Each structure stands twice: as structure tokens, then as C-alpha cells.
FIBANU-373686 format. One record per residue (C-alpha): residue number from 0; x, z, y; residue in three letters. Coordinates in nm, 4 decimals, always signed. Layout:
// residues N
   pos         px         pz         py   code
   NUM          X          Z          Y    Ala
...
***
This chain:
// residues 130
   pos         px         pz         py   code
     0    +0.0149    +0.0187    -0.0051    Met
     1    +0.1519    -0.1034    +0.3272    Asn
     2    +0.1626    +0.0869    +0.6576    Phe
     3    -0.1424    -0.1008    +0.8004    Ile
     4    -0.3758    -0.0028    +0.5200    Asn
     5    -0.2699    +0.3383    +0.5278    Arg
     6    -0.3320    +0.3715    +0.8998    Leu
     7    -0.6706    +0.2113    +0.8397    Tyr
     8    -0.7893    +0.4689    +0.5934    Phe
     9    -0.6421    +0.7467    +0.7767    Phe
    10    -0.8221    +0.6414    +1.0845    Ser
    11    -1.1305    +0.6177    +0.8900    Phe
    12    -1.1028    +0.9609    +0.7732    Gly
    13    -1.0466    +1.0968    +1.1214    Ile
    14    -1.3409    +0.9235    +1.2469    Val
    15    -1.5861    +1.0314    +0.9726    Leu
    16    -1.4548    +1.3868    +1.0096    Gly
    17    -1.5322    +1.3739    +1.3692    Val
    18    -1.8892    +1.2375    +1.3239    Val
    19    -1.9579    +1.4721    +1.0858    Ile
    20    -1.8562    +1.7783    +1.2943    Ile
    21    -2.0334    +1.6490    +1.5941    Met
    22    -2.3526    +1.6320    +1.3740    Phe
    23    -2.3089    +1.9725    +1.2393    Ser
    24    -2.2124    +2.1435    +1.5456    Leu
    25    -2.3457    +1.9519    +1.8401    Gly
    26    -2.7207    +2.0363    +1.8079    Asn
    27    -2.7025    +2.3960    +1.8702    Arg
    28    -2.9425    +2.5897    +2.1223    Lys
    29    -2.6543    +2.8384    +2.1925    Glu
    30    -2.2986    +2.7811    +2.2300    Met
    31    -2.0767    +2.9323    +1.9429    Leu
    32    -1.9176    +3.2500    +2.0213    Ser
    33    -1.6563    +3.4163    +1.8104    Phe
    34    -1.6505    +3.7600    +1.9161    Asn
    35    -1.3813    +3.9200    +1.7220    Tyr
    36    -1.2703    +4.1734    +1.9680    Phe
    37    -1.4393    +4.4956    +2.0525    Pro
    38    -1.4777    +4.4546    +2.4097    Asp
    39    -1.6556    +4.0835    +2.3620    Lys
    40    -1.8792    +4.2284    +2.0876    Arg
    41    -2.0087    +4.4999    +2.3351    Val
    42    -2.0460    +4.2656    +2.6323    Lys
    43    -2.2280    +4.0131    +2.4091    Ser
    44    -2.4671    +4.2887    +2.2757    Phe
    45    -2.5235    +4.4292    +2.6258    Leu
    46    -2.6327    +4.0995    +2.7564    Thr
    47    -2.8336    +3.9910    +2.4702    Gln
    48    -3.0460    +4.3100    +2.4417    Ser
    49    -3.3068    +4.4411    +2.6836    Glu
    50    -3.1567    +4.7137    +2.9210    Val
    51    -3.3729    +5.0105    +3.0627    Phe
    52    -3.2910    +5.1535    +3.3997    Phe
    53    -3.3182    +5.5343    +3.4801    Thr
    54    -3.4365    +5.6348    +3.8230    Asp
    55    -3.1017    +5.7432    +3.8984    Lys
    56    -2.9391    +5.4047    +3.8296    Ser
    57    -3.1979    +5.2000    +4.0206    Ile
    58    -3.1526    +5.4358    +4.3191    Cys
    59    -2.7722    +5.3764    +4.3290    Lys
    60    -2.8139    +5.0060    +4.2769    Phe
    61    -3.0071    +4.9866    +4.5970    Asn
    62    -2.7836    +5.2010    +4.7814    Ser
    63    -2.4798    +5.0082    +4.6992    Ile
    64    -2.6273    +4.6764    +4.7640    Gly
    65    -2.6363    +4.5570    +4.4163    Leu
    66    -2.8860    +4.3427    +4.2327    Asp
    67    -3.0432    +4.4301    +3.9094    Thr
    68    -3.1147    +4.0618    +3.8375    Thr
    69    -2.7642    +3.9752    +3.8203    Leu
    70    -2.6584    +4.2681    +3.5763    Leu
    71    -2.5518    +4.0047    +3.3220    Asn
    72    -2.2797    +3.8878    +3.5753    Lys
    73    -2.1740    +4.2452    +3.6219    Tyr
    74    -2.1359    +4.3191    +3.2464    Ile
    75    -1.9227    +3.9769    +3.1646    Met
    76    -1.6996    +4.0494    +3.5043    Gln
    77    -1.6219    +4.4058    +3.3800    Ser
    78    -1.3800    +4.5748    +3.1815    Ile
    79    -1.4722    +4.8306    +2.9171    Ile
    80    -1.3092    +5.1825    +2.9407    Asp
    81    -1.2541    +5.2731    +2.5627    Phe
    82    -1.0788    +5.5990    +2.6387    Lys
    83    -1.3762    +5.7242    +2.8666    Ser
    84    -1.6388    +5.5782    +2.6473    Ser
    85    -1.7861    +5.8116    +2.3678    Gln
    86    -1.8509    +5.5882    +2.0813    Ile
    87    -1.7291    +5.7620    +1.7666    Arg
    88    -1.9133    +6.0740    +1.6234    Gly
    89    -2.2186    +6.0463    +1.8876    Phe
    90    -2.5605    +5.9482    +1.7925    Asp
    91    -2.6068    +5.8226    +2.1709    Asn
    92    -2.3139    +5.6005    +2.2310    Lys
    93    -2.1862    +5.5808    +2.6085    Lys
    94    -1.9961    +5.2956    +2.7173    Tyr
    95    -1.8138    +5.3004    +3.0630    Tyr
    96    -1.7647    +4.9319    +3.2157    Leu
    97    -1.5778    +4.8892    +3.5291    Ser
    98    -1.5630    +4.6032    +3.7768    Phe
    99    -1.4692    +4.5173    +4.1297    His
   100    -1.7428    +4.4705    +4.3909    His
   101    -1.6317    +4.3241    +4.7359    Lys
   102    -1.8875    +4.4493    +5.0079    Asn
   103    -1.8044    +4.4057    +5.3575    Asp
   104    -1.4256    +4.3447    +5.3021    Ser
   105    -1.4387    +4.6738    +5.1240    Ile
   106    -1.3317    +4.6588    +4.7503    Asn
   107    -1.4793    +4.9185    +4.5336    Thr
   108    -1.4420    +5.0110    +4.1708    Leu
   109    -1.7982    +5.0614    +4.0167    Ile
   110    -1.8580    +5.2242    +3.6822    Tyr
   111    -2.1592    +5.1027    +3.4925    Leu
   112    -2.2596    +5.3723    +3.2145    Ile
   113    -2.4666    +5.2517    +2.9349    Phe
   114    -2.6115    +5.4588    +2.6723    Glu
   115    -2.6654    +5.2920    +2.3371    Lys
   116    -2.9301    +5.4459    +2.0790    Asn
   117    -3.0761    +5.2822    +1.7926    Glu
   118    -3.4009    +5.1973    +1.9600    Ala
   119    -3.2753    +5.1089    +2.3182    Phe
   120    -2.9880    +5.0422    +2.5641    Val
   121    -3.0318    +5.1919    +2.9132    Lys
   122    -2.7938    +5.1939    +3.2372    Leu
   123    -2.7781    +5.5581    +3.2747    Val
   124    -2.5645    +5.5937    +3.5860    Asn
   125    -2.3294    +5.4222    +3.8223    Leu
   126    -1.9839    +5.5616    +3.9868    Lys
   127    -1.8098    +5.4579    +4.2776    Leu
   128    -1.4515    +5.4696    +4.3057    Val
   129    -1.2903    +5.3590    +4.6293    Lys
***
């Protein structure tokens, strides 16, 4: 078999493989996400679940000037502080997420404190660090 025939078969195999992959992975409603790391798993869980707000958290959201409809954006921009979080050995797990918010040229660090139970996820509190 000469080089031209081998190149033809190789190209045919590549094109056939690409077409099969396009058909099998192309018609998805949601993008594929591989959440191997713990912070990605927690963020995707928080964004996909319905989050309840306490009265205290809504009051702090309004006083800081944040919008509750942009909570998913704040979660995805945040960094999870696993050292402060209460995860192992607790029934109600608490996650501390921190993100920087720039308001009137003042850069503040805001901690979102989530409480995760078997039944619900709720935003318990917000802490400001300047």
C-alpha cells in the first residue's frame, strides 16, 4: 500500500470520527461540564439549586447595593474558603464564598455564607471586609 492510499484511509477515519463525535455531543441542551474539583462541584450545586434567602441576608443585600437576581454571577465569581467552611461532621453544612465587589471605586471583599441541608440551600448571611 503506497503513501497516498494510507493517507486516504487515515483522512477517511479522521472525518468519520469527527462526524460521529459531532452527532453524539452536538445536540445537547446543556454544555458538558466536568466538575472534578471541589470548588467547581459546590459552585455548580449552588447555581443549579433553588436558594432561599433569610431576612438578614436580604437586608444586607439591599444595604450593600447588590442584586439578588445576580446571585449566580456572584457565586461563579467567588472563591470558596474551605478552611472557614463547616463541612465535615455537620448536618447543616456552611460554605463561605468570597468575592470582590467594586462599588463607587471602593473595592470590598464580601463573604456569602450558604447553609446546605438535605432539603434546602439558603443564604444565611453576608459579611463585609474592607
